[in-house]
C-alpha atoms as one frame of an Amber mdcrd trajectory, in Angstrom:
protein
  19.744  -2.815   4.301  18.044  -1.811   0.511  20.643  -1.564  -2.326  20.203
   0.063  -5.652  19.452  -3.088  -7.182  16.058  -4.078  -4.691  14.180  -1.498
  -6.391  14.050  -4.255  -9.649  12.462  -7.593  -9.655  14.335  -9.861  -7.679
  15.020 -13.750  -9.096  13.333 -16.367  -7.905  14.607 -18.517  -5.124  14.367
 -22.554  -6.225  12.248 -23.743  -3.274   9.239 -24.503  -3.328   6.356 -23.867
  -0.669   3.645 -20.254  -0.808   3.126 -18.527  -3.616   5.835 -16.426  -4.790
   5.198 -12.351  -5.112   6.871  -9.287  -5.884   4.777  -6.295  -5.395   4.747
  -2.683  -5.485   2.344  -0.212  -4.443   1.830   3.181  -5.193  -0.792   5.363
  -3.888  -0.898   9.042  -4.700  -2.913  11.712  -3.536  -3.290  15.745  -4.632
  -5.105  16.972  -1.785  -6.092  20.108  -3.164  -7.559  18.871  -6.617  -8.910
  15.998  -4.212  -7.858  13.228  -6.634  -6.570  10.068  -5.608  -4.289   7.397
  -7.877  -3.384   3.651  -6.725  -1.048   1.651  -9.074  -0.457  -1.913  -7.888
   1.834  -4.851  -9.343   1.723  -8.110  -8.031   4.540 -10.789  -9.689   3.295
 -14.090  -9.206   6.073 -16.279 -11.634   4.969 -19.626 -10.358   1.684 -18.820
 -12.068   2.845 -17.704 -15.067   1.091 -14.021 -14.769   0.951 -10.821 -13.335
  -1.932  -8.579 -11.762  -1.809  -5.308 -12.694  -3.873  -2.898 -11.095  -4.526
   0.960 -12.232  -7.495   2.595 -10.097  -7.908   6.653 -10.070 -10.325   8.910
  -8.949 -11.814  13.174  -8.567 -14.345  15.219  -8.128 -17.025  13.726 -10.170
 -15.358  10.416 -11.609 -13.383   7.418 -11.075 -11.256   4.917 -13.292 -10.708
   1.119 -12.551  -8.476  -1.581 -14.553  -7.253  -4.798 -13.078  -5.224  -7.046
 -16.088  -3.866 -10.224 -15.895  -0.548 -11.032 -18.263   2.006 -13.164 -18.546
   5.464 -13.071 -16.535   8.762 -14.541 -16.746   9.765 -17.080 -14.602  13.312
 -15.150 -14.215  11.625 -11.817 -12.581  14.851 -10.352 -12.710  14.865  -9.775
 -16.350  11.134  -8.254 -16.604  12.655  -4.927 -16.813  10.458  -2.662 -17.370
   7.620  -4.205 -14.894   4.715  -3.814 -17.547   1.794  -4.937 -19.416  -0.111
  -3.451 -22.228  -1.413  -0.330 -20.593   0.523  -0.142 -17.435   3.808   0.493
 -17.413   6.552   1.261 -13.949   9.834   2.601 -14.512  12.898   2.657 -12.297
  14.302   5.728 -13.311  16.964   6.485 -10.650  17.106   3.505  -7.635  16.151
   4.908  -4.957  14.824   8.389  -6.300  12.709   8.748  -9.107  10.477   6.620
 -10.581   7.713   6.683 -12.922   4.327   5.161 -14.072   2.422   5.390 -17.349
  -1.167   3.824 -17.978  -3.393   3.957 -21.342  -6.531   2.782 -20.050 -10.190
   3.084 -21.695 -11.113   6.931 -21.516  -7.959   8.239 -19.574  -4.284   8.332
 -19.754  -1.715   9.136 -16.725   1.875   9.867 -17.045   3.319  10.023 -13.527
   6.745  10.397 -11.858   7.641  10.206  -8.028  10.364  11.526  -6.590  11.537
  10.364  -2.667  11.572  12.766  -0.019  12.843  10.862   2.086  15.598   7.566
   2.053  13.872   4.317   2.087  13.075   2.225   4.707  13.977  -1.422   5.606
  11.184  -2.734   7.475  13.754  -6.127   8.273  15.436  -2.810  10.481  12.727
  -2.185  12.430  12.616  -3.387  16.450  11.073  -6.925  16.665   8.924  -9.212
  18.946  10.567 -11.329  21.295   9.944 -15.152  20.415  10.107 -17.359  16.933
   8.013 -17.625  14.245   8.344 -20.762  11.367   9.138 -18.305   9.004  12.544
 -17.575  10.533  14.028 -14.280  11.302  11.757 -12.704   8.897   8.866 -14.292
  10.126   8.960 -11.208  13.697   9.181  -8.557  10.926   5.504  -6.592  10.625
   4.942  -8.113   7.608   6.509 -11.799   6.997   8.405 -11.322   3.618  10.895
  -8.505   2.333   9.350  -5.202   2.188  10.539  -1.493   2.440   8.753   1.790
   2.086   9.502   5.707   1.271   7.440   8.891   0.917   6.870  10.509  -2.129
   6.547  13.989  -3.876   4.174  13.364  -7.203   4.063  15.125 -10.225   2.440
  14.615 -13.696  -0.783  14.490 -15.545  -3.975  12.481 -15.880  -5.914  12.979
 -19.359  -9.720  12.295 -19.307 -10.791  11.021 -23.024 -14.241  10.374 -22.490
 -17.407  11.511 -20.270 -18.737  14.419 -19.204 -15.088  15.190 -17.857 -13.724
  14.290 -21.942 -11.022  16.821 -22.858  -9.782  17.808 -19.475  -6.102  17.720
 -18.389  -5.284  17.708 -14.813  -1.947  18.536 -13.911  -0.813  16.496 -10.132
   1.015  17.626  -7.810   1.215  16.105  -4.172   2.191  13.501  -2.261   2.571
   9.843  -2.217   4.702   6.921  -1.020   5.446   3.494  -2.122   5.566  -0.178
  -0.893   7.846  -2.568  -2.180   8.017  -6.406  -0.661   8.718  -9.572  -2.412
   8.914 -13.565  -0.827   6.908 -16.180  -0.248   3.499 -15.014   1.044  -0.390
 -16.282   1.467  -2.405 -13.274   1.570  -5.066 -15.868   3.845  -2.442 -15.964
   6.762  -3.106 -12.307   7.405  -5.832 -11.771  10.107  -5.970  -8.085  10.117
  -3.669  -4.857   9.583  -3.600  -0.986   9.557  -1.158   0.897   6.916  -0.924
   4.589   8.722   0.900   6.733   5.737   0.570  10.252   6.523   2.679  13.400
   4.976   3.510  16.621   5.986   5.331  19.604   4.894   8.413  18.079   6.616
   7.388  14.803   7.560   6.258  11.236   6.540   4.535   9.112   9.242   4.119
   5.770   9.011   2.542   2.906  11.168   1.754  -0.679  10.467   0.417  -2.935
  12.690  -0.164  -6.616  11.655  -1.628 -10.077  12.732  -1.003 -12.992  10.955
  -1.017 -16.394  11.646   2.858 -17.181  11.536   3.161 -15.318  15.199   0.968
 -15.591  17.918   1.078 -11.727  18.720  -0.007  -8.609  16.852   3.096  -7.256
  15.255   4.096  -3.164  15.268   6.219  -1.369  12.758   6.914   1.442  10.214
   9.148   4.518  10.594   8.855   8.338  10.972  10.878  10.535   8.405  12.194
  13.608   8.778  15.306  16.073   7.631  17.257  14.306  10.305  16.500  10.571
   8.815  14.143   7.733   9.376  13.455   6.534  12.679  11.606   3.286  13.676
   7.954   2.559  15.001   7.829   0.574  18.308   4.339   0.614  18.673   0.956
   2.106  16.806  -1.748   2.700  19.209  -4.792   1.476  17.460  -7.592   1.336
  20.064  -9.849   4.023  18.568 -10.295   1.387  15.605 -14.261   1.636  16.269
 -14.366  -1.293  13.572 -14.554  -4.854  14.206 -10.903  -6.786  12.733 -11.232
  -9.953  14.772 -14.743 -11.581  14.340 -14.666 -12.892  10.959 -17.177  -9.333
  10.352 -17.238  -7.141   7.481 -14.833  -4.079   7.879 -18.290  -1.749   7.907
 -18.801   1.769   6.532 -15.391   3.791   8.369 -16.909   6.956   8.101 -15.735
   8.504  11.185 -12.002   9.820  11.744  -9.766   7.528  14.036  -6.711   8.538
  15.938  -3.278   6.449  15.602  -0.507   7.759  18.377   2.607   6.087  17.073
   5.566   6.195  19.207   8.991   5.558  17.772  11.859   3.786  19.225  13.900
   7.227  20.535  10.196   8.106  22.251   9.035  10.503  20.451   5.092   9.913
  19.947   3.282  11.431  17.292  -0.625  11.675  17.242  -2.355  11.568  13.641
  -5.750  11.657  12.952  -7.136  10.539   9.335 -10.127  12.006   9.076 -11.453
   9.427   6.660 -15.312  10.891   7.699 -14.486  12.727   4.853 -12.125  11.226
   2.273 -11.898  11.976  -0.948 -11.461   8.483  -2.697 -11.226   4.921  -1.613
 -10.101   1.849  -3.427 -10.092  -1.825  -2.781  -7.810  -4.742  -2.885  -9.630
  -7.204  -2.064  -8.261 -10.720  -2.567 -10.666 -13.940  -2.884 -10.003 -17.433
  -2.871  -9.976 -19.948  -5.945 -13.129 -21.840  -3.932 -14.745 -18.696  -2.305
 -14.412 -19.903   1.137 -11.941 -17.132   2.378 -11.337 -13.415   1.517  -9.340
 -10.806   2.862 -11.439  -7.280   2.434  -8.797  -4.090   2.066  -9.718  -1.098
   2.075  -7.823   2.208   0.772  -8.993   5.517   2.037  -7.343   8.757   0.810
  -7.675  11.106   3.088  -6.524  14.490   4.827  -4.170  13.989   8.531  -3.452
  16.241  11.361  -0.975  15.834  13.455  -2.363  16.383  17.008   1.168  17.543
  18.617   1.773  20.817  15.874  -1.711  21.176  14.631  -0.297  20.404  11.290
  -2.381  19.321   8.550  -1.414  16.990   5.964  -2.650  14.066   3.680  -2.430
  10.164   3.091  -3.848   7.145   3.235  -4.809   4.681   5.737  -5.507   1.034
   4.346  -7.152  -1.293   6.692  -8.102  -4.855   6.190  -9.822  -8.126   7.789
 -10.095 -11.619   7.288 -13.125 -13.714   6.631 -13.969 -17.256   5.950 -16.887
 -19.017   5.295 -18.793 -21.323   2.434 -19.243 -18.680  -0.432 -18.019 -15.480
   1.605 -15.823 -14.049  -1.324 -19.128 -13.591  -2.623 -20.729 -11.431  -0.087
 -17.844  -8.792  -0.642 -18.892  -8.327  -3.959 -16.948  -5.746  -6.605 -16.021
  -2.600  -5.480 -16.477   0.060  -8.237 -13.876   2.492  -7.213
């Protein structure tokens, strides 16, 4: 169950284990203007810092910012969540949020409004078996995690380069992902995160393979005027890239089809048109000794719902684990 206070930072439990992280992810997109925005906040109080990320792109321009700033050990006092450039404000818990960003040559002031109620992944179906992490290890992501489909509006102002003086008024969709708990980015082996927005639906499917559970786990939900229906299974058989052979994701240059079945037996088949995407932003993780990496790509694209022919838009995030001496350096440093 999600409480209003869950939209704010959480206190850190007094035990020591994996790194404690509290993350917010806000992908947003204006499919008409082909603008993709990604804001990522990752607080790591045990390490005394937060990583603040802003990645924005549109036709003929793109911008990237990754900053590291101190955060308090008691995260419950860290309101708003902010560094010197990027500010995340909970305007109305469960309903209204704002992100303000001032970067080199760009400014953004964006508002997010919940289209449907948030969904707690702990309320979804669980696989049979046990996890050394306890009950939470049976959720598709083995930490506290919820998500919500959003409307997005606001302004991006381009201040330099050939587009200097351009004000872009955004209107589109997005989603937010809020998670917290003990976690290790390198326990993940691969994942799919399908986020498809349509006029009357938000369709979400998550697939995760990670080391605390022997089988691949499935989760997600479908939001409509009737409420949220939990996802029972996501068919990933159409994914043409390798995810278990310690290989890079590859070009990701052809569309991919995901049938998503809910607990009430309904199937929603969404096609992610990644062959003609309008933005890609990377959230790669690299170990300090460069021997481990997690390649993570968010692809902003159009979607089609096969059952009705509806057109929508959203983000497809896919990731894969890589291991070997110096493997992290093979990822390069993506410019998006």
